N, C-alpha and C positions, 0 to 999 in steps of 0.2 A: 491591587493585584501586583503592582510593581514591587511593593514592599515584600510580598510573599515570594516573588521570584528572587529578590535580593537575599532574603533570609534563607531560602532554599539553596541558593548558590553558596552562601557562607557555610551552611551545614555540609554541603557536598565537599567543599574545600577542606573543612575541618575533619570530616570523615576520611577523606583521601589522605590527609596528613597523619591521622591516627593509624590508618591501615599501613601507611608507609613506615610509621615509627614502630609498630608491633614487631615486625621481623627484626628490626635493629635491637630492640630490647631482648628478643630471644637470642640473637647473636651475642650481645653483650653478656647476657646471663650465662650462656654456654661457654663463652670465652673465659669468664671469671671462674666458673666451675673447673674448667680445664686447667687454668693456671694454678688454682688452689690444689687440685689433685696432683699436678706435676710437681709442685713444691713439696707436698707431703711425700710423694713417692721418691723424691731425691734422696731422703735419708734411707728409705728402704733400699733404693738402688745402691747406695754407698755400702750398706750392710751386705747386700747380695754380692757386691764386688769384693767383699772381704776387708772392708775398712771400718775402723772404729773412730768416729769423729772425735772422741775424747782423747785419742792418742796424738792428734795433730798438734804441731808446734815444737818448741825447743825444750829439751830436758838436759840437765847437767848432773854430774857427780864428780867427786874428787877421789883420787887413788894415790896411795903412797908408792913411790918408786925409789930405787936405790939413789937417785940423784935429787930427790925432793918430792913435791906433790904435783901430780898431773891433774889437769882439769879436762874432763871429757864432755863434749857437747854433742848431742845428737838431735837432729831435727827431722820430724816426720812430715813429709809433704805429699799428700795423697797416698800412694802405695810405695813411696820411696823414702829411704832414710839416708841422711848424710851424717856420718859420725866423724868427729875430729878430736884428736887428743893433743893437748898443749902441755909443754913442760912448764916449770914454775917461772920461766922467763917469757912465756907467751909464744914460744916457737912451736910450730906444728911438728909433732913427732910421728904421727900416724893419722891416716884418714882412709875411710872407705865409703862407698855408696852401695846401697842394697835395695832390693825390692822385697816387699813383704805382703802377707795376707793375714787376716784375723778370722777366727771362727769361735763359736761357742760349742763346747762338748759337755753335755750335762750341765753342771753348775760352774764350770770353769771356762775362762777365756784362754784361747791359745793364739800366740803370735808365732808365725812361721816365717823365718828369713828364707826367701826363695832363691836368691842369687846375690852374690857379693863380689864387688870389684875393688881391690885395694888401689888407692890413688896416690898415697904418700907413705913412705916408710918401707921396711923390709917386705919384699914380695910385691912391690908396686907393679900394677898391671895384671896381677894374677886375678883370675875370675873363678869363683867357686859356685857351682850350681847345686851342691848338696843341700837339701832342706834341713833347716835347723830350727825345730819348734821348741817353744817353752811356754809355760803358764804365766799369765800376767794379770795384774789387777791395778786399777787406778783408784786411789783413795785421796781425796782432796787434791793437793798439788804434788802427789807422789805417784810415780810409775814404778810398780814393783814387779820385777822379773824373778820367776822361780825356775831355775834350770835344773836339769838332771832328774826330774820326777816323772817324765813321760817315758814310756817303754822304748820309743825310738831315739831317745836322747842318751848318748853314751857318756855324757859328762857327769861328774860327781854332783850330788845335790848342792845347791847354793842359791843364795838370794842376792839380788842387786837392787838398790833403791835409787831412783833418779828423782830429782827435784825439778818441777816445772820452772822454766825461765820466763819471768814476766817481761813484757815489752819494755818496761823501764830499765831492765837489767842488761839489755843487749847493747 
């Protein structure tokens, strides 16, 4: 009889542990599902906020000027852009910071500069809040801007191609 009591007590302890563990498994499972859903919805949230993850990072292009070749670097960080133009000696000629949003309209992606503040060069300190939209596309390591094709863009049509700056190039 003693053995039965001992076995019964062991079963009770094991059952109590199992019942105690069941809610933990449910909590762990629900927590895991919540974390997975939150991670998946992060990209959706970024898109809803008007951000395109493919834009993030540094981009560069070179432009001929009367004094040589200027290198322009722009970096997209979240919904902000920092653009800096360097002369052929590496001296900063111009810089601005801006906020932007992205959207898709039909089959094209639209990048809209919402606000721009010039930080270096002519007009330093000037803030522009006029929206400046243009069509864009990213192909491989190229960020292609097509300006002057949207109804609200008064600029003449033109295309600008930026090259992605790799981490090893910075």
